[in-house]
ZAKESE-716975 format. One record per residue (C-alpha): x, y, z; residue number from 1. Coordinates in Angstrom, 2 decimals, always signed. Example, Ala and Ser with C-alpha at 12.3 -4.5 7.8 and 13.67 -1.06 7.14 Angstrom:
<sites>
((+12.30 -4.50 +7.80) 1),
((+13.67 -1.06 +7.14) 2),
</sites>
This chain:
<sites>
((+12.54 -8.08 -10.62) 1),
((+12.17 -11.52 -12.27) 2),
((+10.14 -11.74 -15.47) 3),
((+9.14 -15.43 -15.75) 4),
((+6.02 -15.52 -13.64) 5),
((+2.40 -16.24 -14.55) 6),
((+0.70 -13.82 -14.75) 7),
((+3.56 -11.86 -16.37) 8),
((+5.29 -9.30 -14.20) 9),
((+4.45 -5.83 -15.41) 10),
((+4.95 -2.69 -13.38) 11),
((+5.76 +1.00 -13.69) 12),
((+8.32 +2.48 -11.33) 13),
((+7.82 +5.94 -9.82) 14),
((+10.36 +8.07 -8.01) 15),
((+9.77 +11.59 -6.70) 16),
((+6.47 +11.77 -8.51) 17),
((+7.78 +10.73 -11.91) 18),
((+7.54 +7.46 -13.84) 19),
((+11.10 +6.31 -14.47) 20),
((+10.40 +3.14 -16.42) 21),
((+8.03 +0.27 -17.15) 22),
((+9.00 -3.39 -16.96) 23),
((+7.02 -5.93 -18.97) 24),
((+4.09 -5.42 -21.28) 25),
((+0.54 -5.99 -19.96) 26),
((-1.82 -8.01 -22.10) 27),
((-4.57 -5.80 -20.71) 28),
((-4.20 -2.99 -18.20) 29),
((-6.91 -3.24 -15.55) 30),
((-5.56 -0.12 -13.83) 31),
((-6.14 +2.24 -16.75) 32),
((-9.77 +3.08 -15.96) 33),
((-9.61 +2.42 -12.21) 34),
((-10.41 +5.23 -9.78) 35),
((-9.55 +4.84 -6.10) 36),
((-11.50 +6.50 -3.32) 37),
((-8.89 +7.48 -0.72) 38),
((-7.83 +10.35 +1.49) 39),
((-4.46 +11.83 +0.53) 40),
((-2.49 +14.33 +2.60) 41),
((-0.76 +16.45 -0.04) 42),
((+0.31 +19.25 +2.29) 43),
((+3.72 +17.98 +3.37) 44),
((+6.41 +15.96 +1.61) 45),
((+8.40 +13.61 +3.85) 46),
((+11.90 +12.28 +3.28) 47),
((+11.88 +10.19 +6.46) 48),
((+9.32 +8.63 +8.78) 49),
((+7.18 +11.40 +10.35) 50),
((+7.63 +12.22 +14.02) 51),
((+4.76 +11.87 +16.50) 52),
((+4.02 +15.59 +16.20) 53),
((+3.99 +15.36 +12.41) 54),
((+1.74 +12.30 +12.54) 55),
((-0.77 +14.27 +14.62) 56),
((-0.72 +17.02 +11.98) 57),
((-1.21 +14.49 +9.19) 58),
((-4.18 +12.96 +11.01) 59),
((-5.78 +16.37 +11.46) 60),
((-5.20 +17.50 +7.87) 61),
((-6.31 +14.26 +6.28) 62),
((-9.71 +14.64 +7.96) 63),
((-10.05 +18.41 +7.53) 64),
((-9.38 +18.47 +3.79) 65),
((-12.93 +17.51 +2.91) 66),
((-14.31 +14.35 +1.36) 67),
((-12.17 +11.51 +0.08) 68),
((-11.44 +11.92 -3.60) 69),
((-11.16 +9.50 -6.46) 70),
((-7.61 +9.30 -7.78) 71),
((-6.16 +7.22 -10.58) 72),
((-3.58 +4.57 -9.66) 73),
((-0.83 +6.60 -11.33) 74),
((-1.71 +9.62 -9.20) 75),
((-1.66 +7.53 -6.04) 76),
((+1.72 +6.00 -6.92) 77),
((+3.10 +9.47 -7.63) 78),
((+1.83 +10.83 -4.31) 79),
((+3.35 +7.96 -2.34) 80),
((+6.67 +8.36 -4.15) 81),
((+6.71 +12.02 -3.10) 82),
((+6.33 +10.93 +0.53) 83),
((+2.68 +11.89 +0.97) 84),
((+0.53 +9.94 +3.43) 85),
((-2.78 +8.24 +2.63) 86),
((-5.73 +6.66 +4.42) 87),
((-7.54 +3.85 +2.62) 88),
((-10.56 +3.66 +4.91) 89),
((-12.95 +6.57 +4.44) 90),
((-14.03 +7.95 +7.81) 91),
((-16.46 +10.83 +8.22) 92),
((-16.23 +13.30 +11.09) 93),
((-13.42 +11.63 +13.06) 94),
((-10.58 +9.30 +12.16) 95),
((-12.12 +6.49 +14.12) 96),
((-13.20 +2.94 +13.22) 97),
((-16.68 +3.86 +14.46) 98),
((-16.81 +6.62 +11.83) 99),
((-15.80 +4.34 +8.95) 100),
((-18.10 +4.58 +5.90) 101),
((-16.44 +2.82 +2.99) 102),
((-13.16 +1.46 +1.66) 103),
((-11.50 +0.51 -1.60) 104),
((-7.81 +0.35 -0.64) 105),
((-6.12 -1.86 +1.99) 106),
((-2.45 -1.91 +2.97) 107),
((-0.30 -4.36 +4.87) 108),
((+3.19 -3.79 +6.28) 109),
((+5.92 -6.38 +6.57) 110),
((+8.62 -5.15 +8.96) 111),
((+10.68 -8.33 +9.37) 112),
((+11.19 -7.29 +12.98) 113),
((+11.63 -9.18 +16.26) 114),
((+7.87 -9.06 +16.87) 115),
((+7.30 -11.04 +13.68) 116),
((+10.02 -13.53 +14.54) 117),
((+8.58 -13.97 +18.05) 118),
((+5.32 -15.07 +16.40) 119),
((+7.26 -17.86 +14.67) 120),
((+7.79 -16.42 +11.19) 121),
((+11.00 -16.04 +9.25) 122),
((+11.90 -12.78 +7.47) 123),
((+10.04 -12.50 +4.16) 124),
((+11.93 -10.90 +1.27) 125),
((+10.17 -8.06 -0.56) 126),
((+10.36 -9.86 -3.92) 127),
((+8.93 -13.03 -2.39) 128),
((+6.00 -11.11 -0.92) 129),
((+5.22 -9.60 -4.33) 130),
((+5.48 -12.96 -6.06) 131),
((+3.12 -14.47 -3.48) 132),
((+0.49 -11.86 -4.36) 133),
((+0.88 -12.42 -8.09) 134),
((+0.85 -16.20 -7.89) 135),
((-2.26 -16.19 -5.68) 136),
((-3.97 -13.63 -7.93) 137),
((-4.37 -11.16 -5.08) 138),
((-5.34 -7.65 -6.21) 139),
((-1.92 -6.09 -5.58) 140),
((-1.82 -2.57 -6.98) 141),
((+1.20 -0.81 -5.45) 142),
((+4.26 -1.89 -3.50) 143),
((+7.21 -0.03 -2.04) 144),
((+9.90 -0.17 +0.58) 145),
((+9.18 +2.15 +3.48) 146),
((+11.33 +4.89 +4.99) 147),
((+12.99 +2.53 +7.47) 148),
((+13.98 -0.14 +4.92) 149),
((+17.68 -0.58 +4.25) 150),
((+18.42 +1.24 +0.96) 151),
((+21.09 -1.32 +0.01) 152),
((+19.58 -3.37 -2.86) 153),
((+21.54 -6.39 -1.62) 154),
((+20.34 -6.11 +1.98) 155),
((+19.11 -9.39 +3.50) 156),
((+15.34 -9.82 +4.07) 157),
((+15.58 -9.02 +7.78) 158),
((+16.57 -5.45 +6.87) 159),
((+13.74 -4.96 +4.38) 160),
((+10.62 -3.03 +5.41) 161),
((+7.87 -2.70 +2.84) 162),
((+4.21 -2.05 +2.17) 163),
((+1.78 -3.81 -0.16) 164),
((-1.33 -1.95 -1.27) 165),
((-4.34 -3.91 -2.50) 166),
((-7.45 -2.51 -4.16) 167),
((-10.90 -3.57 -5.23) 168),
((-12.54 -2.38 -8.40) 169),
((-15.27 -0.63 -6.38) 170),
((-15.49 +0.59 -2.77) 171),
((-17.41 -1.44 -0.23) 172),
((-19.76 +0.16 +2.28) 173),
((-20.19 -3.10 +4.19) 174),
((-17.99 -2.98 +7.29) 175),
((-18.03 -6.76 +7.73) 176),
((-16.92 -7.23 +4.13) 177),
((-14.11 -4.70 +4.58) 178),
((-12.91 -6.47 +7.71) 179),
((-13.10 -9.88 +6.02) 180),
((-10.99 -8.61 +3.13) 181),
((-8.38 -7.26 +5.54) 182),
((-8.40 -10.53 +7.46) 183),
((-7.92 -12.47 +4.23) 184),
((-4.85 -10.40 +3.42) 185),
((-3.39 -11.09 +6.85) 186),
((-4.13 -14.77 +6.36) 187),
((-2.19 -14.66 +3.09) 188),
((+0.61 -12.76 +4.84) 189),
((+0.88 -14.02 +8.42) 190),
((+4.30 -12.35 +8.54) 191),
((+2.68 -8.91 +8.25) 192),
((+2.03 -6.50 +11.10) 193),
((-1.34 -7.78 +12.29) 194),
((-2.63 -4.24 +13.02) 195),
((-2.14 -2.79 +9.56) 196),
((-5.64 -3.55 +8.28) 197),
((-7.29 -1.30 +10.88) 198),
((-9.99 +0.64 +9.05) 199),
((-8.75 +4.07 +10.20) 200),
((-5.03 +3.49 +9.66) 201),
((-2.80 +6.11 +8.02) 202),
((+0.05 +4.95 +5.81) 203),
((+3.11 +7.03 +5.02) 204),
((+4.68 +7.37 +1.62) 205),
((+8.34 +6.71 +0.96) 206),
((+11.67 +8.12 -0.18) 207),
((+12.26 +5.02 -2.30) 208),
((+10.85 +3.67 -5.54) 209),
((+7.13 +2.92 -5.81) 210),
((+5.96 +0.12 -8.10) 211),
((+2.54 +0.29 -9.75) 212),
((+1.44 -3.20 -10.78) 213),
((-0.70 -3.92 -13.85) 214),
((-3.11 -6.79 -14.52) 215),
((-3.75 -7.52 -10.87) 216),
((-7.15 -6.01 -10.05) 217),
((-9.87 -8.65 -9.82) 218),
((-13.31 -7.78 -11.14) 219),
</sites>
């Protein structure tokens, strides 16, 4: 990752649940005291994209395991790097937009696929997507390449598949506000899958490195 960007690039890399290094030095670390209200499925580790049957099991477990819990950013990055799935929107009763109650975490996916190209957008490199968030002061917290991304570090952008996770300092219980925030992210990333900000969406972890970004949460 490049280092000459304002604000300075600073991130910790996680792999298989462990921090394997930190790049840069944050002037202040806004993630240190942050707690994220999310649902995490910690029952099954995945090394590849879950099948339809496994997705159904994830959906059932993620709702049956009780209330959403507050996790620290490091814990969330570790879980994703193990391949655990998460749901940012907190639904009660059923995993349905109508049962949405609050949200603190939003994700967007960039697949660089034919559907994106058919909408008139060129493939967007992972590093360029991250730099866009940092330069626009978007509250990027975590980023990672997904299961289906080409593991070759020199792969061209059209073979990169990745996820960007954004977080607010506090959850919102205002549905309109949550939808506006998701819409703003899609406006900033028109290349992204336009369905990924659905309030009841489940996001899978990865078998690749997970980057936890510092100094990016807006207050």
